[in-house]
N, C-alpha and C positions, 0 to 999 in steps of 0.2 A: 217832412221826413228827412233824416240825415242820410246822405249817400256818399260813399267813398268811390273815387274813380281816378284814373290817370287821364290827363288831357294835354293836347298840344295847343299852344297859344297861336291863334291866327292873326288877330289884331286887337287893339284896344281903342276906346273912344272915351274922352273926358266926359264925365257926367255931372259932377259938382266940383266945388273947390277941393274937396278931399276924396273924391270917389271917381272910379272909372268903371266902364263896362267892358269886360274882357270876353272876346269870342274864343271859346275853346272848341276843339274837335275831340270828342271822347268816343271810345269804343262802345260804351253802354248807351249813351244818349245822343250820339251824333253831334251836330253843330249846336252848341249851347251857349247863349249869352249869360254871363255871371257878373253880378255887381260886386265890386271890391271896394269896401269903405275904408277910410283912414289911410289913404296913400301918402299924404304929406305929413302925417303925424309921426313924430320921432319915436314915440313910445310903441306904436303898433308893429314896427318891424316889417312893414309892407312898403317896399321901395320900387320905383319904376324900373330900375335895372333888372329886377327879378321877373318882370312881366314883359319881356321882349318877345317878338314873334319867333316862332319855332322852338321856344323853350318848352320843355316837358315838365309838368308839375303833377304831383300827387295832391288831389284836392278833396276836401270834405265840404259839401254844400248842402244848404237847405233846399231840397227839391220838392216842388209841387207842380204837378202836371198842368194845372190850370194857369200857372204863371208863365209869362213870356220871358222874364228875366229872373234867374235864380240868385240866391244870396250866398256868398262865400263865407264859410265859417273858419276854416284853417287850410293851410297848404304847406307843402315841402317841395323842394326842388329835386326832381328825379334826374334831369339832364339839362344843362345849359350849354348851348352851342356857341361858346365864346369865340371860336376861330372864324365863324361866319362873318362877324363884324370887323375883324382885323385883317382878313385876307382879301386883297384887292380882286383876285380872280373869282371869289365867291359872292362878292357884293354887287 
């Protein structure tokens, strides 16, 4: 079933050559691991820079309660904290 939610990225783990498992914290589902496929594919538009910790994304995922890891369908950036990585006091 497709579910729309907003999530904060906690961290990511490399899964395959072109995929990562991203840990989101969402208001609706709590801590949720989501598989993101096609990270190194130029045509997919999914880049590692968009999946940095503490970024807030609007996500659409295929959610099945019996699965441990959900599958990402699409996303959009709601808020990217760019200043965290460039400010020496915050890092």
